[in-house]
C-alpha positions in Angstrom: 25.6 -42.3 -16.2 27.1 -38.9 -15.4 28.4 -38.0 -11.9 25.8 -35.3 -11.6 23.0 -37.8 -12.3 24.4 -40.3 -9.8 24.6 -37.5 -7.2 21.0 -36.6 -7.9 19.8 -40.2 -7.4 21.8 -40.5 -4.2 20.0 -37.4 -2.8 16.6 -38.8 -3.7 17.4 -42.1 -1.9 18.5 -40.2 1.2 15.3 -38.2 1.2 13.2 -41.4 0.8 15.0 -43.1 3.8 14.7 -40.0 6.0 11.4 -38.4 5.1 9.7 -40.6 2.6 6.9 -43.2 3.0 9.3 -45.7 4.6 10.2 -43.5 7.4 7.9 -43.0 10.5 7.8 -39.3 9.8 10.2 -36.4 9.1 10.9 -34.8 12.5 10.8 -31.1 12.7 13.0 -28.8 14.8 10.4 -28.4 17.6 9.2 -31.9 18.3 8.2 -32.9 21.8 11.8 -33.4 23.2 12.8 -29.9 22.1 9.6 -28.4 23.7 10.4 -30.3 27.0 14.0 -29.0 26.9 12.9 -25.4 26.4 10.3 -25.7 29.2 12.8 -27.2 31.6 14.5 -24.3 33.4 17.3 -23.8 35.9 16.4 -22.2 39.2 19.4 -20.5 41.0 19.7 -19.5 44.6 22.7 -19.6 47.1 21.0 -22.4 49.0 19.6 -24.4 46.2 20.3 -24.6 42.4 18.2 -27.2 40.7 15.6 -27.9 38.0 12.0 -26.9 37.4 9.4 -27.3 34.7 7.3 -24.4 33.3 3.7 -25.7 32.9 0.4 -24.2 32.0 -2.2 -25.2 34.6 -5.8 -26.3 33.7 -6.9 -22.7 34.4 -4.3 -21.3 32.0 -1.9 -19.9 34.6 1.8 -20.4 34.4 3.5 -22.4 37.2 6.8 -23.9 38.1 6.8 -27.5 39.1 9.7 -28.9 41.0 10.7 -31.0 44.1 9.6 -29.3 47.3 13.1 -29.5 48.9 14.4 -27.4 46.0 12.3 -24.4 47.2 12.7 -25.2 50.9 16.5 -25.2 50.7 16.6 -21.7 49.1 17.8 -18.8 51.2 16.2 -15.4 51.4 13.2 -14.3 49.4 14.2 -14.5 45.8 15.7 -16.9 43.2 16.6 -16.5 39.6 15.0 -18.6 36.8 17.0 -19.0 33.7 14.6 -18.7 30.8 15.4 -18.4 27.1 14.1 -16.5 24.2 15.1 -15.3 20.7 16.5 -11.9 20.0 15.6 -9.7 17.1 17.8 -11.7 14.7 16.2 -15.0 15.8 19.3 -16.2 17.8 18.8 -18.0 21.1 19.7 -16.1 24.2 19.3 -16.5 28.0 16.6 -14.5 29.7 17.1 -14.7 33.5 14.2 -13.6 35.6 13.9 -12.9 39.3 11.2 -14.7 41.2 9.9 -14.0 44.7 9.9 -17.3 46.7 8.9 -15.8 50.1 6.9 -12.9 51.3 7.4 -11.8 54.9 8.9 -15.2 55.6 6.0 -17.2 54.1 6.6 -19.5 51.1 5.1 -18.6 47.8 5.1 -22.2 46.7 2.5 -24.9 47.6 3.7 -28.3 48.7 2.0 -31.5 47.9 0.8 -32.9 51.3 2.2 -36.4 50.8 5.2 -36.3 48.5 8.3 -34.2 47.7 6.7 -32.0 45.0 5.8 -28.3 45.0 4.4 -25.8 42.6 4.9 -22.0 42.5 2.9 -19.5 40.4 5.1 -17.3 38.2 4.5 -13.8 36.8 6.2 -14.6 33.5 4.6 -13.7 30.1 4.3 -15.9 27.1 7.2 -14.2 25.4 9.6 -14.7 28.3 10.4 -18.3 27.5 10.7 -20.4 24.3 8.1 -23.0 25.5 5.5 -23.8 28.1 4.4 -27.4 28.6 0.7 -27.8 28.0 -1.3 -29.4 30.8 -2.1 -32.4 28.7 1.6 -33.3 28.5 1.5 -34.5 32.1 0.3 -38.1 32.0 -2.8 -39.2 33.9 -3.3 -42.6 35.5 -5.4 -43.5 32.4 -2.6 -42.3 30.2 -0.1 -44.5 31.9 -2.4 -47.5 31.6 -2.7 -46.9 27.9 1.1 -46.3 27.5 1.6 -49.7 29.1 5.2 -49.0 30.1 7.3 -52.1 30.6 10.3 -52.8 33.0 13.4 -51.8 31.2 11.6 -49.5 28.8 13.7 -46.5 27.8 12.9 -43.0 29.2 14.6 -39.7 29.0 15.2 -37.0 31.6 16.4 -33.4 31.7 18.2 -31.6 34.5 21.0 -29.4 35.6 23.5 -31.8 37.3 25.8 -29.8 39.7 24.3 -26.7 38.3 26.6 -24.3 40.2 29.7 -26.0 38.8 28.7 -27.5 35.4 27.0 -26.0 32.4 25.9 -28.3 29.6 26.0 -25.4 27.2 27.0 -21.8 27.2 23.2 -20.9 27.1 22.6 -23.1 30.1 20.0 -25.4 28.6 19.3 -28.6 30.5 21.2 -31.8 30.0 19.3 -34.7 28.5 20.1 -38.3 29.6 18.7 -41.7 28.7 17.7 -44.4 31.2 15.2 -47.1 31.8 12.4 -48.1 34.2 14.2 -50.0 36.9 11.5 -51.2 39.3 8.1 -52.9 39.0 5.2 -52.4 39.1 4.6 -48.7 38.3 0.9 -49.0 38.7 -1.1 -48.4 40.8 0.2 -45.0 41.8 1.1 -44.9 45.5 2.6 -41.9 47.2 5.0 -44.0 49.3 6.2 -46.1 46.4 8.2 -43.9 44.0 9.7 -45.2 40.7 13.3 -46.1 40.2 15.0 -45.0 36.9 18.4 -46.5 35.9 19.8 -43.1 35.2 23.0 -41.3 36.0 21.6 -38.5 38.1 23.3 -35.9 40.5 22.6 -33.0 42.8 20.8 -30.4 40.8 18.6 -32.8 38.8 15.8 -32.7 41.3 12.7 -31.2 39.7 13.6 -32.5 36.2 11.0 -34.1 34.0 11.1 -37.8 32.9 9.4 -38.4 29.6 8.8 -41.1 27.0 9.7 -40.4 23.4 9.3 -43.0 20.6 8.8 -41.4 17.2 8.0 -44.8 15.7 5.1 -45.5 18.0 2.4 -43.3 16.5 3.0 -42.8 12.8 -0.5 -41.5 12.0 -0.3 -38.6 14.5 -3.3 -39.8 16.4 -4.2 -37.4 19.3 -4.0 -38.4 22.9 -1.2 -39.9 25.0 1.4 -41.8 23.1 5.0 -42.8 23.4 6.0 -39.9 21.1 5.4 -37.4 23.8 4.3 -37.7 27.5 5.8 -36.5 30.8 5.6 -39.6 33.1 7.4 -38.4 36.2 9.5 -35.8 38.0 13.0 -36.6 39.6 13.1 -35.8 43.3 16.3 -37.6 44.5 19.0 -40.1 43.8 19.8 -43.4 45.6 22.9 -43.7 47.8 24.4 -46.5 49.7 25.9 -45.4 53.0 28.5 -47.7 54.6 30.3 -47.4 57.9 33.8 -48.8 58.5 35.9 -49.3 61.7 39.6 -49.8 61.6 42.1 -50.1 64.5 43.0 -46.4 64.5 40.1 -44.8 62.6 36.5 -45.1 61.7 34.1 -43.3 59.4 31.4 -43.4 56.8 31.4 -43.5 53.1 28.7 -42.8 50.6 28.3 -44.5 47.2 26.1 -43.5 44.4 23.9 -46.2 43.0 23.1 -44.5 39.7 19.4 -44.7 40.4 17.0 -41.7 40.1 14.0 -41.6 42.4 11.0 -40.4 40.5 7.5 -39.4 41.4 4.8 -40.1 38.8 3.1 -37.5 36.6 -0.4 -38.1 38.2 1.1 -36.9 41.6 2.6 -33.9 39.8 -0.9 -33.1 38.4 -2.3 -33.3 41.9 0.4 -30.8 43.1 -0.5 -28.3 40.3 -4.2 -28.6 40.9 -3.8 -28.1 44.7 -1.6 -25.1 44.2 -4.1 -23.3 41.9 -6.9 -24.0 44.4 -4.8 -22.6 47.3 -3.3 -19.6 45.4 -4.3 -16.2 46.7 -5.4 -13.5 44.3 -2.4 -11.3 43.3 -2.1 -8.1 41.5 1.5 -8.7 40.4 2.1 -7.9 36.8 4.1 -10.2 34.4 7.8 -9.5 34.7 9.3 -7.7 31.6 12.8 -6.8 30.8 
């Protein structure tokens, strides 16, 4: 057999293993993880630089979802949202946009009444960012029941750890990390009982999405919630262990990171978005353009 024929057969075998009938499916360039990454944006302000998610509300309006303390810690009346788009040649580029966070000292965001989540309407257009998460991507309680997530099950999260000092890429896309569900049970949803994720998280990750992604789970492409694409929670904090010490000539306090992310469930995030739309005043502000 000639070398060219051997090479041809090798290419066929590789295709069968990757994209043939024995593979779950051949993944494209814009599967759910890429869409979530594109919709996860960096919010920058001298008082607070962290993470937010760009979501389409049930009414079709674009909103930013994040932790409430992210917005509350911001100084002044404006922040910058790092969006992305493609230029005329199709290359990716940053598309930073200013966003008003306060008017006459009053916040533009709406806080969830019980948990550290908040939502802010944004005047961005469809073309301003590469992706906007659909409302259906935020899991409901029924979705979580059907997903039947188990203790130790792998999840992924996106954020901007130490966003003022660290950039995961020159284009400032979020940093994806892998962790697992660390506490039990996750249901029923209770506002005073957040989830724990065994995930290396830092300042700047607050507001980042936690999602499940298993391309082997739903090979037939059935609609509805599945482990190949659902936002299950939002990071709002990390766990620390504070210890005090006292010596003969000195005393002090030390703080240790436990490597645990504190996560609020997607149904609570849905509540935050729905409340924000109900409370939002009518505005005549036009979509921001560059």
